[in-house]
C-alpha atoms as one frame of an Amber mdcrd trajectory, in Angstrom:
protein
 -11.759 -28.937  48.122 -11.020 -29.277  44.430  -9.277 -32.318  43.002  -6.415
 -30.115  41.693  -5.602 -28.802  45.193  -5.778 -32.303  46.631  -3.341 -33.653
  44.052  -0.993 -30.677  44.563  -0.792 -31.294  48.306  -0.205 -34.982  47.729
   2.677 -34.282  45.338   4.373 -31.877  47.749   4.079 -34.353  50.589   5.574
 -37.113  48.436   8.549 -34.941  47.415   9.300 -33.931  51.009   9.002 -37.513
  52.203  11.362 -38.659  49.448  13.986 -36.092  50.381  13.818 -37.149  54.009
  14.274 -40.816  53.120  17.190 -40.075  50.778  18.878 -37.933  53.428  18.507
 -40.666  56.026  20.038 -43.210  53.652  23.005 -41.016  52.745  23.737 -39.665
  56.261  25.739 -42.674  57.561  28.080 -42.494  54.587  28.473 -38.752  54.980
  29.296 -39.137  58.657  31.746 -41.916  57.856  33.509 -39.861  55.190  33.640
 -36.796  57.404  35.040 -38.796  60.285  37.697 -40.308  58.044  38.733 -36.890
  56.746  38.891 -35.501  60.269  40.968 -38.415  61.500  43.335 -38.105  58.551
  43.686 -34.383  59.159  44.463 -34.935  62.825  47.040 -37.604  62.001  48.689
 -35.345  59.428  48.815 -32.485  61.917  50.226 -34.773  64.551  52.957 -35.881
  62.166  53.736 -32.336  61.062  54.161 -31.147  64.651  55.810 -34.183  66.147
  58.106 -32.714  68.776  60.572 -35.572  68.431  60.967 -34.893  64.731  61.396
 -31.128  65.204  64.410 -31.344  67.529  67.482 -30.057  65.679  70.475 -32.343
  65.458  73.145 -30.936  67.799  76.531 -29.910  66.443  79.758 -31.780  67.120
  80.007 -30.640  70.744  81.633 -33.404  72.701  84.907 -34.176  74.342  86.755
 -33.564  77.555  89.346 -31.005  78.573  92.453 -32.934  79.596  96.035 -32.027
  80.410  99.256 -33.809  79.483 101.551 -31.941  81.867 102.661 -33.739  85.018
 104.187 -30.587  86.508 104.226 -30.091  90.253 101.417 -28.006  91.697 101.442
 -24.429  90.363  99.353 -21.352  91.130  97.455 -19.704  88.274  96.209 -16.167
  88.930  93.204 -14.975  86.878  92.614 -11.234  86.695  89.111 -10.046  87.578
  90.326  -6.782  89.108  90.424  -4.550  86.039  86.732  -4.451  85.169  87.228
  -7.630  83.189  84.334  -8.601  80.969  84.438 -12.192  82.170  82.861 -14.179
  84.971  84.264 -17.182  86.784  81.805 -19.418  84.950  83.131 -18.131  81.598
  86.479 -19.829  82.251  85.191 -22.841  84.167  86.474 -25.539  81.751  90.013
 -24.152  82.120  89.715 -23.855  85.893  88.276 -27.369  86.243  91.125 -28.865
  84.222  93.776 -27.097  86.306  92.205 -28.038  89.642  91.643 -31.652  88.552
  95.377 -31.903  87.861  96.417 -30.619  91.287  96.970 -26.939  90.535  95.608
 -23.949  92.416  93.551 -21.194  90.808  93.218 -17.769  92.417  91.471 -14.573
  91.308  93.048 -11.132  91.393  90.428  -8.828  92.922  90.122  -5.109  92.399
  91.507  -4.439  95.881  94.519  -6.696  95.275  95.126  -5.065  91.908  95.206
  -1.620  93.484  97.154  -2.363  96.655  99.020  -5.658  96.355  99.579  -6.284
  92.659 103.239  -7.326  92.856 102.600  -9.350  95.997  99.828 -11.241  94.219
 102.102 -11.961  91.256 104.872 -13.227  93.572 102.553 -15.982  94.773 101.670
 -17.014  91.227 103.366 -19.026  88.481 101.041 -17.921  85.675  98.823 -14.908
  85.033  95.670 -14.951  82.863  94.112 -11.745  81.539  90.688 -11.883  79.839
  88.925  -8.794  78.425  90.127  -6.065  80.804  88.087  -2.869  80.609  90.295
  -0.755  82.889  93.918   0.076  82.010  96.878  -1.194  83.974  99.004   1.398
  85.740 102.661   1.938  84.964 103.647   0.252  88.226 101.518  -2.783  87.423
 103.037  -3.053  83.959 106.530  -2.944  85.449 105.586  -5.728  87.860 104.112
  -7.843  85.067 107.223  -7.405  82.927 109.378  -8.558  85.836 107.036 -11.488
  86.386 107.380 -12.596  82.757 111.160 -11.978  82.682 111.468 -14.297  85.689
 109.795 -17.121  83.771 106.165 -16.529  84.734 103.660 -17.567  82.093 101.228
 -14.964  80.750  98.036 -15.581  78.751  96.399 -12.595  77.060  92.856 -13.365
  75.868  90.613 -10.721  74.349  87.546 -10.230  72.174  87.381  -7.445  69.573
  85.017  -5.367  71.740  87.551  -5.312  74.555  90.387  -4.626  72.157  88.423
  -1.756  70.613  87.983   0.097  73.894  91.080  -0.244  76.026  92.792  -3.111
  74.200  94.386  -6.010  75.995  95.747  -4.816  79.347  94.246  -1.414  78.655
  97.299  -0.237  76.782  96.656   0.313  73.123  93.504   0.643  71.088  94.370
  -1.173  67.898  92.622  -0.049  64.749  92.626  -2.256  61.679  93.733  -0.617
  58.448  95.428  -1.611  55.234  98.416   0.622  55.910 101.780  -0.307  57.459
 102.042  -1.412  61.041 102.361   1.501  63.418 104.285   1.662  66.677 102.845
   0.437  69.949 103.618   1.411  73.483 103.498  -0.566  76.697 103.321  -4.266
  77.391 101.931  -5.446  74.078 104.904  -3.821  72.357 107.248  -5.678  74.709
 105.515  -8.925  73.833 105.390  -8.123  70.124 101.676  -8.759  69.652  98.618
  -6.501  69.449  94.888  -7.164  69.245  92.633  -5.857  66.489  89.545  -3.892
  67.432  87.237  -5.370  64.810  85.766  -8.835  64.299  86.508 -11.417  61.644
  83.820 -13.198  59.632  83.641 -15.764  56.848  80.667 -16.050  54.483  81.906
 -19.274  52.861  83.223 -21.539  55.612  81.756 -21.103  59.080  80.224 -22.875
  62.070  76.453 -22.244  62.451  76.790 -18.603  61.339  79.309 -16.499  59.448
  80.655 -14.823  62.607  81.879 -18.170  63.971  85.131 -18.604  62.070  87.294
 -21.692  61.851  91.002 -21.523  62.603  93.725 -24.097  61.972  97.274 -24.497
  63.317 100.111 -22.529  61.798 103.610 -23.865  62.316 104.547 -26.046  65.257
 103.581 -24.685  68.670 102.732 -26.366  71.955  99.444 -24.466  71.988  98.124
 -26.333  68.949  99.432 -29.845  69.562  96.659 -32.292  68.633  94.454 -29.507
  67.215  93.039 -29.877  63.699  90.451 -27.109  63.772  88.930 -24.772  66.350
  85.913 -22.452  66.345  86.189 -18.827  67.451  82.810 -17.136  67.911  84.102
 -13.556  67.992  87.669 -13.501  66.729  90.001 -10.514  66.758  92.956 -10.483
  64.328  96.391 -10.244  65.914  99.372  -8.203  64.772 102.820  -9.692  65.373
 105.863  -7.453  65.449 108.558  -9.578  67.110 110.596 -12.528  65.869 110.158
 -14.241  69.229 106.398 -14.540  68.656 105.045 -17.163  66.259 101.548 -17.481
  64.768  99.777 -20.436  66.335  96.299 -20.359  64.749  95.126 -18.689  61.544
  91.679 -18.251  60.038  90.646 -19.474  56.591  91.731 -17.715  53.419  88.277
 -16.234  52.777  88.001 -14.626  56.201  87.352 -10.900  56.145  87.939  -8.083
  58.611  84.631  -6.457  59.459  85.879  -2.865  59.231  87.690  -3.030  55.881
  86.237  -6.179  54.243  89.749  -7.271  53.261  89.945 -11.042  52.883  92.776
 -13.390  53.702  94.004 -15.716  56.422  94.495 -13.834  59.686  96.459 -14.742
  62.781  94.069 -15.294  65.701  96.466 -16.862  68.223 100.194 -16.485  68.789
 102.804 -17.824  71.180 106.282 -17.052  72.457 108.228 -18.957  75.077 106.396
 -17.346  77.975 103.368 -15.586  76.457 100.234 -16.766  74.659  97.858 -14.332
  72.958  94.427 -15.477  71.729  91.968 -13.190  69.948  88.807 -14.792  71.321
  87.533 -15.399  74.843  84.370 -17.351  74.034  86.219 -20.616  73.366  86.891
 -20.862  77.124  83.184 -20.830  78.037  81.251 -24.073  78.635  78.984 -23.352
  75.632  81.960 -23.265  73.235  84.710 -25.278  74.876  83.605 -28.532  73.230
  83.043 -27.361  69.677  85.445 -28.784  67.082  88.854 -29.179  68.838  88.303
 -26.332  71.288  88.639 -28.654  74.271  92.113 -29.651  73.046  93.075 -25.978
  72.802  91.810 -25.325  76.342  93.831 -28.281  77.628  96.957 -27.076  75.802
  96.514 -23.621  77.304  96.301 -25.182  80.761  99.499 -27.155  80.065 101.238
 -23.972  78.925 100.296 -22.114  82.106 101.841 -24.698  84.432 104.873 -25.622
  82.338 107.010 -22.644  83.310 109.625 -22.392  86.041 109.345 -18.937  87.531
 112.049 -17.641  89.815 110.923 -17.106  93.381 110.543 -13.574  94.686 109.545
 -12.025  91.375 108.397  -9.395  90.910 110.141  -7.577  93.724 108.157  -5.054
  95.758 107.986  -1.689  94.053 110.046   1.085  95.656 109.563   4.862  95.841
 112.668   5.245  93.665 110.894   3.436  90.821 108.031   5.908  90.932 105.553
   3.654  92.743 104.555   3.731  96.412 106.014   1.114  98.758 105.442  -2.653
  98.803 102.750  -4.054  96.609 103.520  -1.563  93.923 100.647  -0.393  91.872
 100.532   3.163  91.100 102.416   5.335  88.643 101.522   5.554  84.964  98.492
   6.550  82.940  95.335   7.178  84.879  92.435   4.779  84.461  90.256   5.809
  81.561  93.010   7.769  79.799  92.873   7.775  76.024  94.882   4.937  74.484
  97.253   5.256  71.585  96.093   4.244  68.126  97.994   2.095  65.709  98.991
  -1.163  64.033  97.342  -3.638  61.682  96.489  -7.311  61.919  98.932  -9.929
  60.745  97.777 -11.761  57.652  99.278 -15.214  57.691
């Protein structure tokens, strides 16, 4: 072997050996740095995805539904017999408050509505209607008018969707327009209040999203005693056409009607001596009853329902002479599903 080849092999071996030694010396530091980076990355990830830190702060949902009335035990009848878009759980805060204060709550079934409507009302002191999807018959409307004339309390509660199909009590489909108020027919005309068929929204002042509008008291009514501000999740504007009915709650000045985009404060709850009308049903549900001052409003509604003094025996059984068949009275008038009359506009406070 030549000396040149021998030297070349020796040089290569020395270079390889040197690289191995350098790598061995640097390896611990490399491992240490890599481990530190990995640990830091894991800690940063742990902090970024800390479940405790990602929980959203809940809104101001607290309180208790209470009643001030010390009235003797009354019977409150809740209608679920007209295809009402409401379940018993949807009105549970109201029911719990009434029962806790010694009052009785009953539900009007479909069978009772068809066969024993007047008889059911005679047993009751107050009648609550929430989102009916089937119209009331002429005989039923007559019985309800007699019930209210005798001092029975009536609460009409409806969302825009319900108002847009058969309206409250299935009487009038109320369209919202910028024109003059049109004429109504049926019970809502007697009570001087109608429900709008389109929702309100507010892009400037809202709760969680622009469809949840705030409303504040208007005037001095028992319905709003102790209320500073309530939240309506799906509010319908009301139209008032009688001096006996007063606005109770109005939305903010920048509230708009979904169908016409016209802004202004709108009446969303109204009250007369024996009737309350509220353009939102969601505030009664457990998910909404404790937002803002909603629980105060629910308690005031419960007080209203049991504060009347209805005459006994009203409404009287319907008679054949009145156009309805025999006792229980529920039959003449527009057929279920008949087309409602159009008309009226919301009341801008």
